[in-house]
N, C-alpha and C positions, 0 to 999 in steps of 0.2 A: 107512502112516503119512502124515498130512497134512504139508504144508510147515510149517505153524505148529507142529505137534507135533515135527517134526524139528528145527526151530530151537530150541524149548524144550529138547529133549534135549541138543543140542549145547552150548547155553549152560550148562545145568545141569552137564554133565560138566566143563566148564571151571571153573565157579565153586564146585563143591563141595569144592575143595581146602581144606586147613586154612588158617587165617588167618595167612599168612606175614607175619612182621614186626610183627604187631599186639601190643600189650601183652597178656600171657597172659590177664588177667581183664577186659579192657576191653570185650569183646563176650561174648555168651552162649556158654557152653561146656558146657551141660548136655545131657541126653539129647534126642534128636529127638522131634518135628520142631522145627527151629530157628525161632525167631520171626523174622518179617520176610522180605524178598526175598533171593534168592541173591546179588545184587550186593553186599549189605552184607558178605558173608563172602569176597568175592573177594580173592586175594592182591594185594599192592601191584604196580602196573604199573611196569615199568622204562622210563620215557619216554626216548627218545633224547636230548632236550634236556638231561637231567639226568645223562647218562652221562659218564664220564671216559675219555679215551684218551691215549696218549703220555705226556707229562710231567705231566699233570694228575691229582691224586689226592684233593683235598679234597672232602668231602661238601657238597652245596649247603645253604645256610641255610634256604631255603623260607619265610622271613618277609620280607615286602616292606619296603623302606626301611631295611635293616639291613646291617651289615658285620661281618666277623670275620677273624681270622687263623687259618688251619687248614692243617696239614701243609705249611708252607712257602709258602703262598699267601695273598694278600689277596683277599677276595671281597666283592662288593656285590650284593645282590638287589633288583631293581627291582619296581615294581608291574606287574600285567598289564593289558593293554587300556587303558593310560593315555596312549597315543600320540596326543594331541590338539593338540599344538603350542601356539602363543602365543594370547593372547586378542586376537582381532581383532573381526570381525563374523561371526556364523554364516553359513555357506554356505547360500544360499536353497534349494539343491537337496538339502540334508542331510535324509534321512527322519527323523532324530531331532529335528527342530525342532518337530514337532507338527502337529496337524490342528485348524483353527479349530472351536470348538464341542465338541471332545472333550478335556477337561482331562487325561485320562490317556494320550492318544496321544503318540507321539513321545518316549518315555522321559523323562517329566516329572521323575521322581525318580531318574533315572540319566543325566542329560545331562552331557556333558563341560564342563569349564571352558574348555579351549582350543577354538578354532573351526576347526582345520584338518580337512579331509577329503581322502581319497585320490583319485587319478585313478580313473576308472571302469573302466579296463583291469583285468580280473580277476587279472592277474599280481601286483597289489599287495594283493589280498585284504583291503583296508581295515585292514591291520595290518603292513605291510612294514617299519616303523621302530619296532617295539615291543621295547624292551630288556628282556630277562629277567635277564641276569646279566653282570657284569664281573669278570674275574680278572686278577691279575698275579703273575708268578713270576720270581725272579731266577735266571738261569743263569750259567754261567761266562763265556760270551762274548756274552750278549745278555740283554735284558729281554723276557720273553714276556708277551703279553696274550692273553686269550681273551674274546670277546664272543659271547653267545648271544642270538639273536633269537627271538621267538615265532613269526614267519612268515618263511620264506625260500624263495620259489618261484624267484627269480632274483636271485642275489647281485649282479649288475651294476646292479640297480635300487635297492638299498639302500646306504647309506653311513653312516660314522660318523667323527667326529673326536675324538681324545683330546688334551687339552692336557697337555703334560709340563712340569713345572717344579718349583720349590721354594716354600716358604712366602713367600719374598721376591720371587718373580717379578713383573714388571710386567704390566699388562693389555695385551692386543694383540688385533687383529682376526683371527679364524680365516679361513683361506684358502678359495678356490674358491667365493666368493659365499655364505658361510654367514651373513653378516650378524649375527654373534654374537661378543662379546668374552669373553676369558677370560685369567686370569693364566697365563702360560706362557713357557717358553724355546723350546719346539718344539711344533709341531702335527703330529700323526700322523693323516693322512686315508686312509681305506681304503674302496675300493669294488670289488666283485668280487675278482679276484686281484691288484689293484693297491694298493700302499701308497706314500704320498708323505710324507716327513718334511721339514717346512718350518721354517726359522728364524723364530721369532715376531717378532723385531726387524727383520730385514732381508728376510724373505720368501724368502731363498735356499733352494733345494732341496738336500738332502744328496745327494752323489754316490754314497754307499753306500745302496742302497735296502733298506728292511726286507723281510723275507721273509713272505709271506702264504700261508696254506693254508685252504681253505674246505671244511667238511664239511656238505654240504647235507642229509644225513639227520638229523644232530644239530643243524643250524641254528647251527653254531658256526664262528666265524672266528678263527683264531689268527694273531697278528702278532709277529714277533721283531725288536726294534730292537737292532742291534749296539752293544755297549758302546764300540766305537771311535768312535761318533758321539755317543751319550748314555749317560753312566755315572753312575747315582745312588750307586754305591759302597755304603756301609752307612749312608748318611744318610737324611733324610726327604724324600720326594718329594710333590709336590702334583699331583693329577689331576682333570680334569673331562672329561665325555664327553657328546656329543650325537649323536643318530641321526636321519637324514633320508633323503631320496630323491635318487638321482643322475640327472642329465640326461646320458645316454650320448652324445648327439649333440654337446652343448656342452662336455662334460667338466668339469662343475661341478655344484653342488647345484641341485636342482629347487625353485623357489620357488612358493608358492601364488598363484593368481588369486582373484578375488572368488568365483567358483563353479567347482567342479571340472569338468574336461573329461575326455575319454578319456585324455589324456596328461599333464594338469597337475592338481595338487592345488588345493583351494579353501579359503576361509575367511580370506583375507587381510584383507578389510574395510578398516578405516581405517589399517592398518599400511603406511607408506610404504616401509620397508625391512624386510620381514618376516624373522624368523629362519628359517633353513632347517630347523631341528630340530623334529621332531615329539615327541621324547622326550629328556629330560635325566636323567642319572644322579646319584647321590649326593644324593638328596633325603631328608634325615634328619628334616626338620621339617614335612612336609606336613600340612595341616590335616585334621581330621575334620569330617564334616558337622555342622551345628548345626540340628537340627530345629525349634528354637524361633525362630531368626532366619529365618523362612520367606521373607521378601522377598530377603534376601541369598542364601539357599540356591537360590532360583530364578534369580536374576540371575547369581551367581558361585558355582556349585555346587562341591562337593568330594567328590561320590560316588565318583569314580575316583581320589581322592587326587592331583589334578592342579591344584589351584587355584594354588598358589605357582609351579608350573611354568608355568602359563599367563600369570600376571602378570609373572614374571621374564623369560621369553623375549620377552614383548611389549616389554620395555625393551632388547632386543638384547644381553643379558648373561647369563652363567651365575650371576651373583650369588654366593650362598653354597652353590651346588651343586658341592661339591668334596670330595675325600677327601685326607687326609694319610696317607701310607703309610710306615711305618718299615721300611726295608730291612734293618736289623739284626735285626728280628724274623723277616723272611723267611729271612735267612741262618741264623738259629738255630732254624728250624722251631718257632717259638713258637706254641702254640695259645691263642688268646684271643678269646672271643666278645664281650668287653667288655659283658657282660650288663647291660642297663638303664642303660648310659652313653650320652651323646650320640654318635650315629653307630654304636653297637654293636647287639647283638641283644637286643631286649626279651623278657622272659619272662612278664610279667603285664600285665593291662589289655587294652585293645582292640588287637588285632593283625590284620594281613592275611596269610593263609597262601596257599601255592601247592600245589595238588594235581595229581598226574599221573593223568589219567583213562584208562580203558581204551578210550575212544571218541574218535575224531577223524573227523568226517564230512567235514571239509575243513580246510585251513589258514586261519587268519584269522577274519574276521567278515563277516556279511551283515546289514546294518541295514535292508534293504528287506523282509525277511520279516515276516509277522504271524502270531502264534499265537493261540490263543483257543478251541480246541475240545477234544474228548476223543479225536480221531483220531490225535494225535501230532504232533510238530513238532520240527525240528532245532534251533530256537532261533537267536539271533543269534551267539553265541560258539561257533564250531565246533571250535576247536583242542584239542590234547591237554592242555595245561596250563590249569587253571581256578583262579580265585581264590576265596577265601571268607573271611568275617570270623569271628573267634573272640575271645571274651572269656575271659581266664584270671583267676579271682578272686584277690584279694590274700590270702585266707585260706590257712593251711597246708593241704597236701593231707591230707584225712581218711583214716582207716583204711578200706581197701576202695576208695579212689579218689574223685575228684570225681563229683558227679552230672553228667548231661548234659541240656541243654535245646536242642531244635531251635527256633530263632526264625526263621520263614520270612518272606521279604520280600513286599511287596505288588506289585500290578500297576503297571508303569512304574517300579519301583524296582530297585535292585541290591543286592549283598551288603553294602554299607556303609550301608544304610538306617538301621540302628540303632547303627552305630559312633559312639560319643560321646554317645549318648542314655542316659537313665535306664532305658529299656526294657531295654537290654542289661545295664547295670551292676546295676540292682536285682534282676534275675533271677539274675545271676551271683553276687552277694554274699549271697544268701539262705541261710539254714540252714547245711548242711554245706559250702556252696561248690559252685557248679555251673559247669562249662564251658558256654558259650553259643556255638552255631555258627549262622551264616547262610550257606547256599550261595547262589551266584549264579543257579542254576537255568537256566544257559545263556542268560540274557537277562531282559528285563523282563516278558515276558508268556507264559511257558511253562506256567503253571497246574499245575506239578508233574506233567506228563504226559510220558511216554516219556523222552527224554533229560533233560528238566528234572527229572523225577522220579528218574531214576537218579542224577543229580548230588547230590541230597540224601543218598542212602545212600553214595555214594562219598566224600563229604565226611565223613560220620559215621565211616566206616572209616578215613579218613586221620587224623582226630582221635584215634581209638583207637590208632593206631600211634605217636602222639607224646605222648600224655598217659595217665596212669592214670585210667581211668573205672570207675565202678560201673554195670554193666549193669542193676542193679536199681533205680537211681534215674534214670529217664529221663522227661522231660516234653516235650511238643510244644505250640507256640503260634505265632501269627502274626497279622499285620494284613492286612485286606482279602483279596487273593488268597492271602496267607499263612494267613489263617483258613480259606480253602477247602482249602489244602494240609493244614491240621491236621485238618479233617473227613475228607479223603480218606485220609490215611495212618493216622489213628487207627482208622477203621472197617475199613480193609483189613488192618491189621497190629496188632490190639489187644494182642497179647501182647508187643509191644515197649515199651509206654508205661504209666506209672503214673497219669498225670493229663494233662489237656489244657485249653487256654484259647484262645479266639478273640476278636479285636477287629474289629468290623464285617466279619466274614467271611461271604461268601455260601455257601449250601449247595451250589450247582452252579456250573459254569463260566459266568461272565457274570451276567446278571440272572435272578432267579427271582421271579415274582409268581404264587403259586398262584391258580387251578388250572392255569395255563399251564406249559409246559416251560421249563427254563432256556434261555437263548440258546445255550449250548454243548451242548444236547442232553440228553435224559432219561437217557442212559447216564452222564452226568457228575454226576447228582443224588445227593448223599450222604444225602438224607432216607431213601431206601429201605434204607440200610445202618446206620442208627443202632442197630439191635439189637446190633451188635458192640461197642457202648460199655458193655456190662453192667458191666465191671470197671474202667472209666475214668471217674472223676468229671470233669465238664467245666463250665467257666465260660465264658459267652458274654456279651460286651459288644456292644451295638448302639447306634446313634444313631437316635432316634425319627424325625428328619427327614432321614435319610440319602438323598442324591440318587442314589447309585450302588449301594447295597445296600438296596433297599426292605425295610422291617421285616417285611412279611408272611412272607417266606421264613424268616428266623431265628426269628420267632415260632412258625412251624409246627414248626421243629426242637425248640424248647423244649416245645411242647405234646405232641409225640411222645415225648420223653424222659419227660415226666410220665406219659403213658399207659403207657409201658413199666415205670414204677416205678423209674427209674434216678436216680442222684445227679447233680444239676446245679444251676447257679445262672445265672439269666438276668437281665442288667441292661439296662435301657432308659434311655439318657441324653438329657438335653435341657437347654439349647438347644445347637445345633451342627449340623454337617454331617459329611461323610465323613471329613474330615481333622482334626476338632477334637480327638479323643482323642490323635492322634499329636502335635499341636502342644502339647497340655497336658502330655504326657510324664510322667504320674504312673502308676506301675505297682506301687506298694507293695502294693495290694490283690491284684493278680494274683500277685505274688511270694508273698504269704501263702497264697493258695489253692493254688498249685503246691507250696509247701513242700518237704519231703523225702519225698514220697510214694514208696511202694515198689511195683514191678510185681508183680501177682498172676500167678504163672507157671502154677499148676496149680489153677484153680478147680474147684469141684464141678459148676458149671453153665456151659455155653458156649452163647451165641447168636451166630450168624454168618451173614452174607449174602455170597454169592459173586457178583461182577460181572465176568465175563470181558472186557467191553468196556473195562475199566480196565487190563487186562494188556498188557504189552509184553515178550514173551519175548526179543526181539532185544537187549534191554538188561538181561536178568535180573530183570525186574519182573513177577512173577506172584504173585498172592495166592490161594492155594488151600488154605490151612491156617491154623489158629489154635489155640494151646495144645496140647492132646493130640489134636486132630483134624487130619487131613491127607488129601491125595488127593481133595479135594472136586471132583467132576466133574459138570457139568450133564448132565441127560438130554436137554433140548431147549434149544439155544442159537441158534435161528434168528430170534428176535424182534429188533427194532431195539435194544432195551435188555433183553436176557435177564438174569435173576437166578435164584438158587436160595438156599434158606435151610435152616438146621438149628438145632434147639434140643436140646442134649444135656445130660443130667443123670446124673452118677454117684452112686449111692446109697452108694458105698463110703467116702465121707468121713465121713458120719454126724454130725459135730459140730454142724452147723446146716444145716437143709434150705434155707431161703430167708430172706434178710434181709427186714425189714418196712419198706416205704416210709413215710415220714412224711406223705405227701400234700403238696399244694402249700402252701407258706408264702409270705407276701408281706410286703414292707416297703419302706422308702424310705431314701435316704442321700445324702451329698454328697461329691464329690471336691473337696478344698480344698487339697491339697498340690502342685498342679501349677503350670503357668505361666499359667493362666487363673484368675481370682478364685474361681470356683465352678462346678461342673457337678453338677446334681441328677440323681438316677436313682431309678427304681422297680425292684424286683426280685421275682422269684419263684424259689423254690428247693425242692429236695426232698432229704432225707437218708435214711439207712438206720439202722434199729435192728437189734440182733442177733436172729437168728431162733431158733426153738426147736430143741433137739437132737433128732435122729432116730436110730433104730437103724442100725447099719452093715449093708449088704446088698451082696452081690456081684451087682449089678444095674445095667444101663445103660438109660435111657429116651431114645429118640430121636424127635423130631418132624421130618419131612423133607419138603421141598417142592422138586420139580424137580431132585433129585440122582440121578445114576445110580451113583455110587461114593463110599464113605466109608471112611477108614482111621482106626482108633482105636489109640492107644498105651496098652495096659492099665496098664503100670507107672506112668505119670504120672496116669492116672485112678484108680489104686489098685484096679484090677480084676484078677481072675484070668482065665485063658484060658477058663474054663468059666462066665464071667459070663452071667447071664440077660439076654437082649436083648428090650426092649419097643420095637417099631418102629411108628410111625404115619407112613405114607408115602402120597403121592398117585400113585405109580407104581413101576415096578420099580427097586430099588436094591440094591446089593451092599455089605454091611458086612464089612470085614476087620479082624480083630484082629491087629495087627502082632506078628510073632514067635511067634504061636500056631498057625500053619498052619490058621487057621480063617477061612473066608469064607462068609457066609450071604446068600442072595438073598431079598428080601422084595418083596411087592406084585406078584407075577406071575412 
C-alpha cells in the first residue's frame, strides 16, 4: 500500500463514524455512497479550549460578541483573530499592508482596523493576546474567573487585566503601564502564575493575593479573588477586560513601537501613549462591514469586527466595553441567554460562530505565507478554533429544516466579507428560508484547497450540529475566488448541491486566458470537470472588462456547458471592473435563480470527471464518487494533470431517457436595484424540456476513459444484480456491483 493510500485509509476509518451530535436529518443519511467528502461527516471534535474542568460546567456560547447566564456562570464569547489593538498607523513591516501594484495582495478585504502587530519571536505566534472566552462564577469564599486564549505557548508572555467594580464605580487608570482607563474599584492583573489585585483609587496592592492556575493544554487561566478582599455579594458587578503582552524583564505591559522587532510589538504610529491591550472584551455592538462604503471600508475596516475596538482603545479607554453581571442570578443558577437582547446571545440575522476544527497545524497565525496553487497550503490561520459567518433568516423554520447556501469569500477577503451585505441577506431570506454560511478558509488566499477546502465542510458540519437543515435544499455560490470554489466543489461533489451561482469567478486558480494554462496550474482548471454539472443548473455573472478575471475563461465555461447540453445562464455585465458587482450589492436575481431547488440524488444518467490532483486525503478531502457511482480509480495517474471520466446511464428508470436542451437563447437586461444607478448585461442561457419516456430495462451503459475500477450501487440505480452491462472503455476496467458479489473486467 502506498503512503497516500495508507493515509487515505487511516482518515477514512476515522471519519466514517456516524455524525455524532449533528441534527439527525441535517446531513444526508440515505444509502451509500454518501455525497461529498468524508470530512463532512466527521463527528464533532472536542477542542481542549472548549472543555470544562473543576468548577466549570456551562456549555460555551460559540457565538461571538454574546453573553449568557448558564449553570451558575456568566459567559462572554469574543471574536477570533481580532487581536489587533488600537488604531495607530500600520506597522510598515506588516505583510498584510499589501504590495504596490497588486490590489488584492496583503489581505485587502480582510485587513484589521487596529494597527498592532506582534513581536517576531515565534513564541507569540501572532496571536498571544487573542481572547476567546471570559467566565465568572461565585464560590463560597471567592469569585472565580476563567479566561481562555486562542494561543498560549508561554503564559508569562501574555497578560490580562480585569476591571472589578459596580455600575457606579469611577474611572481609573489600569496599572502596570496599561495606558487604558476603566471604571473600577479594583484591577486584577494576571500574567503567568502571578495575579495582582490593585486598588483602583489608591493603587495599593492587596496583601491577600488571588490564586492563579494555568492550563496550557486548554489555554485557560483561572483566577480566584477571595471574598475577604472583594465581595460582590448578590449585587450587580461591572467588569471590563483587556488582553495584552507582558514584559517579563520590566514586570509591566509590553507597549508597541512603530515597527515590530524580535521582542517588541509594532503599530504604535501616532499614538503617544498607546494602550497595551491588543484585545478588549464585552464588545456587544461591533460594526459589520459595509461593502457600499468602500472608501471607509478600506480606511477603517470591520472585517474582523474590531473597528470600535480599534477606535476606542486609541482613546486610551474601554468606553462601553463592559458587562454588568447579576450575582443573584449566579447564586440562583439561573439560565438566561438573553436571546436577541443587547449583550445577549443573538439567534437570527448575521452572526459570527466559532467552530472546533479537527486540524491544528500550529497555534496562532502566520501572515507571511502566500497560497495560490493547487498543491495545498496551510493558510494564515493555523489554530484549532476557526470563525465563520452565518446568516439565520427571520422566517420561521420550515418543515424539514432550513435550506443551506454556501457563500464562499473572495481572494483577499475573510469570513465577514458578506456580513451586513444584501448578498448574504437576500440569499438567506429567499423562498423557504436558507441558512447562509461563509467559512474563513484558513485565510484570504486558500482557494479552497487542502486545509482551506476542508474548512468549508467542517463549517457545514458545524452548522448542521446547531441548526435544522434540509440536506435536499443546498446551493453553492461565491464571488471571485469564491466563484472558483463554487466551480471546484460543485464539479467534484455534484450530488451535494441542487444549484450553483458564481460572480466574477475564475475557472482555475489565478488567471486563465485560453489556450494558456491557469496561473495555478492545469490541475486546478475546472473546465475539464464541467461534465459533472449535468444535474446542477448554474448561473455565472461576469464583468466584460474585468481586470482580474479575464472574460475568455468564463466565456469558455459557458460555451462548454452549451456544448454539453446543460442548463446554465451566463451574464456579461458592463460597465465596471472586478469589484463593481460587489459594490452594487444587488443579488435578488441570483436569489431567484437559486430559489428552493432540490438536489437530484439518484439520476438516471451520471457524468463525472475524476481529478486526483485536487484530492487531499490528509484532511479527508477525496472526490472519487458521485451519486450511485463510487470507487473511481484512475488507470494512469502519472501525468501532470491526470483525469478520468465516466458517463453512466441506467435504463432502469424508464420515465424519461434524456431531457431535451433548448439550445442557446440570448437576451439583454438591466440591474437597477443596486447601489449603482444601472448596470447593463447581455445573457445567454439554455434550459431543458422533458424527454421522451422509454421502456424500463435492467441495463447499465458505461462510457469509461482512463478508469481502472468502478463500483455501482444497484439499488440506487434501480438495477438488479443480473443487470446487462454495456461498457465502452479505452483500457482495462473492473466494474463491481456492490452487494451482488459481482465484478466484471472489461477491455483486456
